[in-house]
C-alpha positions, -999 to +999 in steps of 0.1 A: -203-114-029-199-108-066-206-078-087-237-079-108-246-060-140-263-034-117-231-026-099-209-022-130-222+013-139-213+025-103-178+011-106-173+029-140-185+062-125-162+057-095-132+051-118-141+081-138-143+103-107-109+090-096-094+098-130-111+133-129-097+140-095-062+129-105-064+151-136-075+180-115-046+174-091-022+173-120-037+205-134-031+222-100+005+211-100+010+221-136-006+255-130+017+261-100+047+252-122+036+275-150+031+303-125+065+297-110+081+298-145+061+329-154+074+347-123+110+335-131+106+348-166+093+382-155+122+385-131+147+376-158+130+401-182+134+428-156+170+418-150+177+418-187+163+454-191+183+465-161+215+450-175+208+465-209+204+500-194+236+496-174+255+484-205+243+515-223+255+537-195+288+519-195+291+523-233+284+560-230+310+563-202+336+545-223+329+568-253+333+598-230+366+585-216+378+579-252+371+615-260+389+626-228+419+604-236+421+619-271+420+654-256+446+645-230+469+631-257+467+663-276+474+683-245+504+661-237+517+665-273+512+703-270+530+705-236+558+682-249+563+705-279+562+736-256+587+719-233+610+711-261+608+747-274+616+761-240+646+737-236+659+749-270+654+786-260+671+781-226+699+761-242+705+790-267+705+815-238+731+796-218+755+794-246 
């Protein structure tokens, strides 16, 4: 049984429907991928903001520690000078 001219439009429509269905399926798959990447991107953006805030906190803590270290060095120098003076005073007293 061969196809006649009357059957050809139906075959064309059938092929068009198949192509349309395949495109719709591909669109669904692509949309799912886009959604997945958007979710990943959102998670990464949140992680970036979190890490930035933690880096700022760490930077502030480092600056605070540098100030404390400078203060402690001054205190050590002062105590060392005082110790040296006391040693000289006691050395003079023992002579």
